[in-house]
N, C-alpha and C positions, 0 to 999 in steps of 0.2 A: 848481838847488832852493834855497829861499829859508832863509837862516840868519841868527839872531840869535842875541848873548851881551846878557844880562841879572845884573844883579847889585846885591847889596844886604848892608848890614850885618845880620848874622843876631843878633836879640834872645835867640833861643835858646841860640846859640853863641858869643855877641862874636865873632865876624871876618868879615871879609870872605866873601862865597861867591857862585858865577857859577853861571848856568842855559844851558846852548846849547839853542836852540830848533830845531825844524828843521821847514818846512812851515807852510801855512796853517790846513787844514780838516780834519776827521777827528777820530774818538776819539785821546785822550788816550794815550800810550804814554811812561810815569815810569820812566828807566834809572840803575839804580845801580850806579856802577862796581865790577871786581874790585878787590880787595886793598885799596893805600892808594893807588889811581889817583885821576884827577881828572876832570871834566866832558866833557874832549876825549878823552877816550879811547877812548868807541867810534866815535869819528871818526876816529883815529890808526889803528885796528885794522881799518878798512872796512868796520866793520858798518854806519853810516849809509849807506855805500855801496851795500851790499847789500839794503837796504831800500827804497835811494831810488824806487825804483816805485811803492813803496805812501804814501809820503811826496809825491811829484811828482801824483799821482792824487787826493788828497786823501782818501787812506782815512784816515791815520793823521797827526795832528802830533806827535812827538818832544820830550821835555825829558829833558836829560842833566843832572843834577846832580854833586856833591864828593860824595865819600865824607871822611869823619875816623877811618878805621880806623887812620890812621898816630898819632890822638891819644887812641885806646882801645884795641882788644884786641890791637892789632898793636905797639904800643909797648912795649918789654921793658923800659922804664926807669919807667913810670908804675906807681903803686900802685894793684893791680886794685882796690879799692873805688872810685878815681877813674875807671878804666876803663868802669866801670857807669854812673856818675854821665854820664861824656860821652857814652855811649851811649842814655842814655834822651834827653839835650839834642838828640840827632841826630833820635829820633824826635821830637820836639816842635818841631824845626824843620821837618820832610816834613809833620807834620800841621797846622801853624800858620802856617807860612810857603807852604812848597810847594805845597800844595793848593790855596791860595786864591788864589796866581801862577796856576797852571792853570786855573783858573776864570776869572779877571781875562783871561787869553788867548783861551780859548775861547770865550766869551760867557754864561759861565753854567758850570752844574754839566753835566759830558758824560762820557758811557762814559770811567772813567780805568784803564787797566791798567796792573800795575806788572810789571819785569821786570829781570833782571839776571843775570849768569854769577857762579858759583865764591863769593865773598864776596855779592857782589849779588846771588845768587839767595837768598842767607839772608835779606838784607836786605828784599828784594821778600816772600818769604812771610810773612815777620813782620809787615811794615807791612799785609798784606791782613787780618792775620787778627787781628792787634790794630784796624785800624779799617775794618771793611768798610761802616761808613757813609759812608766818603769815597773807597774805593779798589774797583772793582768786577771785578777778577779777576789773576792772576800769569801770569807765563813765566818761570818758574824753570830756568835751566840751569846743570847741570852741580855742583850746590851740596850742602851739607851742612848740616840744620836742625836741629841739635846745636850750639848757641852753646859748649859745653862743649869741644867740638873747638877752640876759638880760646880757651879762658880758663886754660890752664895749670894746670889742678887747680881754680882759683878757683868758688867759689859763693857767692850771695846771692840775697835775693829778685828783683833786678833784671835777674840771670842768666835764673833762673826762669823770668820774663814776657816773656824776649827768645829763648827757645830753644821752638820751635814743640814738637819733638817730646818736648817737656817738660810745657807748659800746656794743649796742644790735648786730649791725654787724658783731663785732669781739668776740661775746660770744661764748664760748665754752665748757664749764662746765657743764656736762652731767645730774648732780643732777638737778640744776638749770632749764638746759632746759626740763628736764624731766617733772618739776612743772607745769612750763610754758605750756608745753602741753596738759597738763590735765586740765586747764583752759576753763571754758564755757561763761565766762561772760568778755568778754575785746571789750569793744567798744569804738570809737572813731567819734565823731559828731562834726561837723563843717557846717556853714554857708556858703555861700558864695557871702556875701554881706559885707556892708564896715566894715573895720578894722577886717575881718576874713582870716587866713590864711589857706584855706582848702590844699593847699600843702602838710602843716606840716603831716595832718591827712594821706595824701595819700603816704606820705614818711614812714610814721611808716608801713603801712599795706604793701610796697615793705619790707621792712624788715621782719616781723614779718612771712610774706609767705615763704621768704626763710629760715626763722628757723624752719616753720612748726608749728608756734605757731598759734592757733583758735584764730581767731577775729572778729569781722566788721568794716568796715568803712563805715559811713553812713552821706553822704554828702547833706545838705538841700540846698532849691532853693537859688536864686541869690538875691533875697528880705531880704535873712536873716542875719540881721546884729550880730556885736559884742556885744552883750547887753541882760540886764534883761531878756524882756518879752520872748526871745527865748529861754532862758534857762529854763526859765518857763515853756516851753511847750515841751523842751527837755528830763528834767530829770524824770517828769511824765510817759511821754510816756514811755522810757525804762521801768520805775518800771512796768509800766499796760502790756506790752507786751513781756517781756525778764524773768520775775520774776515769 
């Protein structure tokens, strides 16, 4: 499998950021890490191995980026307002730096699907709903889509506008809604076992249905836990059956 590591100093984050790229061709799949992990997490936990056939066949080109969750909502020593600011800076990094990098690597604007597990699922969904002009779908695995689950009671406008279960019900912008209603690949997947929160995916389904945004909610069994062995099954299942 072709593998490259790219890096640059991010103006939005004022820090060095790496991106792992797997494959040569295909639509782009942008992976957000779980929790406070890094750009090689999906490789370490063999998710890249699980989707290797799709990479090697030229169906998909994968881009795996760093998180900064340890510098925002998962840092108990930061002021909550500063956490919110850092979260917004990460959004700017993804939209203004990562998206153009993907385009440069793929020879232009290609279909770009965002995906992630756990906290990465929240980032992927939020990224799609905030910027449907740049991203074309999401595969959100085992996520909670209420940012307040991570803010320890803190609330401000930036929390609201990064919490899909809060802002989507109130979304009225015709252009944004039209773009989202044109998407064909919005998938929310969750187990129903230990440490999963299927109710959050179900709630997303209700909101998206009310907004007439096409989507699929897929709840796996009560034996399906919040863990890597299942994410190694979920992601290739969707790449193999939906694309």
